[in-house]
C-alpha positions, -999 to +999 in steps of 0.1 A: +638+169+789+644+147+759+634+158+724+605+141+707+604+136+670+570+129+654+578+110+622+547+114+600+551+084+577+536+094+544+555+068+523+526+045+515+503+054+487+466+045+487+453+017+467+420+001+456+388+021+463+408+046+484+429+055+453+396+062+435+392+091+459+428+103+464+442+096+430+480+096+431+481+118+462+493+105+495+472+106+527+493+135+539+485+155+508+447+149+511+430+183+514+400+189+537+386+224+545+415+241+527+442+222+547+463+192+538+464+164+564+501+170+570+495+207+576+469+198+603+494+175+620+522+201+618+500+227+635+492+204+664+528+193+668+541+229+669+517+237+697+538+215+721+573+224+733+602+201+726+585+185+696+595+185+660+578+169+629+594+151+600+572+146+569+586+112+557+579+106+520+607+081+514+620+057+540+654+052+524+662+089+525+657+091+563+688+089+584+679+084+621+716+086+631+715+124+627+696+126+660+710+123+696+709+088+711+683+098+738+659+112+712+623+100+715+604+090+684+567+087+676+562+070+642+527+079+630+511+065+599+496+092+576+465+069+571+457+078+607+437+110+608+433+129+640+397+126+652+402+148+683+429+175+681+427+181+719+432+144+726+461+142+702+479+172+718+474+155+752+489+123+738+519+141+725+526+158+759+524+124+776+548+108+752+575+132+764+575+113+797+571+078+784+599+053+794+591+022+773+583+013+737+546+007+728+522+008+699+492+031+697+460+015+684+422+014+686+403-018+681+426-039+658+441-010+639+477+001+648+481+039+641+517+044+653+545+034+676+566+051+703+603+044+708+622+055+738+656+061+721+674+063+687+687+027+689+653+011+693+638+033+665+667+024+641+661-013+647+624-008+640+631+011+608+653-017+594+625-042+598+598-018+588+613-011+554+608-048+546+574-052+562+557-019+553+533-023+582+534-023+620+520-058+626+554-073+634+559-051+665+557-071+698+553-046+726+527-031+749+498-013+734+478+018+743+442+019+731+429+053+721+400+068+700+422+097+690+426+084+654+405+074+624+418+048+599+416+064+565+427+032+548+393+019+557+369+030+529+339+035+551+359+054+577+374+077+550+339+085+536+326+094+570+357+115+578+354+134+545+317+140+547+321+153+583+344+180+568+321+194+541+332+230+535+299+244+547+296+282+550+303+297+583+266+297+593+262+260+588+272+229+607+270+193+597+267+164+622+257+128+620+267+092+624+276+063+601+242+064+584+229+100+585+240+136+581+222+164+598+225+199+584+219+228+608+220+265+604+211+298+621+199+308+586+165+292+592+150+303+560+178+288+539+174+254+557+136+255+552+140+263+515+164+234+510+141+210+528+109+222+511+125+222+477+125+184+476+089+180+485+079+206+458+097+188+431+079+168+404+081+131+411+102+126+379+130+147+394+131+135+430+152+104+423+181+128+414+182+143+449+191+130+484+159+131+503+157+154+533+136+144+563+131+153+600+129+190+596+133+208+630+132+244+639+139+263+672+141+300+679+179+299+671+183+273+643+167+249+618+179+215+606+171+186+584+186+151+581+196+131+551+209+096+545+247+094+544+254+082+509+282+057+504+301+080+480+320+113+481+312+145+464+330+150+431+350+180+443+370+159+467+381+135+440+384+163+413+408+184+434+429+153+442+433+144+405+413+112+409+388+118+380+402+108+346+387+119+313+367+086+309+350+091+343+344+128+336+325+117+305+305+093+326+296+120+350+287+144+322+265+117+306+245+115+338+245+152+344+233+162+310+207+135+311+194+153+342+196+187+325+177+174+294+150+158+315+143+187+338+106+197+338+103+227+315+077+251+302+075+277+274+076+313+285+072+347+267+102+366+254+095+393+280+095+368+309+127+351+295+145+384+294+132+394+328+146+361+343+179+364+326+183+401+337+175+391+373+201+363+374+230+378+355+226+416+359+205+426+388+220+400+412+255+410+402+247+447+407+233+441+442+262+419+452+288+445+441+269+471+462+271+447+491+308+443+486+314+480+486+299+483+520+324+459+535+356+471+553+378+448+531+366+464+499+390+494+501+421+472+500+406+450+473+399+482+453+435+493+456+447+459+445+425+460+414+437+495+405+474+488+411+477+452+399+452+446+370+443+462+337+412+477+353+409+508+375+380+496+397+355+468+402+330+489+384+352+489+353+354+451+355+316+449+358+311+472+329+335+450+308+313+420+318+281+438+308+295+448+274+305+412+267+272+400+281+253+421+256+275+410+227+273+372+235+236+371+244+227+391+213+245+366+191+231+336+208+198+319+200+182+303+230+148+287+234+122+306+253+118+281+281+121+279+319+131+248+337+129+234+373+165+237+383+187+227+412+202+262+415+237+252+427+250+224+405+288+223+411+311+194+420+308+198+458+270+194+456+273+163+434+277+129+450+290+103+425+299+066+428+323+054+400+316+018+408+278+022+406+278+051+381+253+067+405+248+105+407+229+124+433+226+161+440+226+178+474+222+213+488+199+229+462+193+267+462+158+258+476+123+270+473+093+277+496+068+277+468+064+260+434+071+291+414+106+295+430+116+262+414+118+277+380+149+292+365+169+299+333+181+266+317+216+279+315+220+287+352+227+251+364+250+247+333+270+278+343+273+265+379+288+233+366+311+253+343+326+272+372+338+238+386+351+224+353+362+255+334+365+280+362+384+258+387+361+269+415+368+239+437+405+245+437+400+279+454+383+260+482+413+238+487+439+266+485+453+251+454+461+284+437+485+312+441+485+350+433+519+365+423+533+396+408+545+392+372+573+412+355+547+438+345+539+443+382+504+429+376+488+402+398+488+368+381+466+339+392+479+303+390+457+272+395+476+240+404+457+220+378+456+217+341+419+217+330+425+220+293+413+185+284+383+188+308+373+221+292+374+206+258+353+176+269+328+199+286+325+221+255+319+190+234+289+181+257+276+217+255+277+216+216+261+182+214+233+193+238+227+227+220+242+250+246+263+280+236+298+277+251+304+314+252+271+321+268+278+296+295+312+312+302+298+347+304+272+336+329+300+317+347+320+350+350+289+366+366+289+338+392+325+345+403+318+383+405+285+377+424+302+355+449+326+382+461+307+394+492+297+358+501+334+348+506+347+380+522+358+360+552+388+350+530+398+382+511+427+364+494+402+340+478+379+369+469+408+386+450+415+352+433+378+352+421+383+387+407+414+376+388+397+345+376+367+364+363+390+388+345+407+358+328+373+343+318+362+376+303+394+381+284+391+346+270+356+353+258+366+387+244+393+370+223+369+345+208+337+362+200 
């Protein structure tokens, strides 16, 4: 049987509105659900015998003459995402037996082309280098719905939104105009749905309205309008948000923060709320973590590869700094109606319209559950901007042993300028930077048992929290 080479053509960069989402990254480098697009293709190609994949970034560097004359070639555009992995694998298997050249398309969009030998493919490449598209090909066509055209803005938005990194107990479905969120955690879904209808009218315009709540013995769901914009995390992790746009986003976000409905509370109630959010919750989550089978290995890694002997020592270090920072900070005795989970993946933003909407609130079943500490939403936002949380969700980090035989966390992004801009907004809006960061550290530590399905990421959170705490310790 002849050998088939899948040439994944990633030589064309996105432009226009697509570039606003992907930045300088290629389609192949786009990350969705912790995987790049090219990684997804590689995995599917490797599942079929007699197939190899070439990730083609530069047309001029590709020498087709290194292959045998009878080699088969499938030239696939990286702007063509696989809609159905099963159908794609079946297509690859069929190509091994194809005898004639043909293009693969759906509707009017050409996604790739098959060539029966090296000579035919070499002739195509000579012309393709000048044309930079497949429109010049004159051969038979196979129509298939296996692919989605990511160079189409609406198709890209729908593809991205169908891949929200929902927790393992959630699923997202929908069509071109709606998104339906479904979960076996019925209480959580009910709280998210009810939250909107409990909100004061002055805050509803910031949220995407849920409707059509449904509940069965196994699951609950609600539906929302599919908004014509991506969440900020997608664009942030692809380097597509520059400093000017970040300021526009923060202008809108801090307007929301400053116009949340608020009420005065007693010092006793304020301290009670703060303790529940930043101490009691952390203690409970650490106890949950210790009951998990993965904890023993995590504990060993902490003891052998950090400056701390145990998770308890890290928590105690946090509590010591918490007392120091909170003691020195003067905060107003107020409570606000918050969102409860303000980070980039829950913020939909349109650069063209300067439109911001929030999704997936923490939720509430009754009015009293809407109220929270004013700093909580701020700390959540900080863990996206200062804490690089969204880069953990895209696997854009590494953990390595340094020369001291300690584990060292590296994030593939320089957020220095973004942190400075965020700190400027905190100062201008009367928020204490160090108090925000200490609360942010508690978020990373509190999330440990919630992400235990990925122990590597959990250990990354631990290292990240340590780094935050050390930064605070050096500056207060």
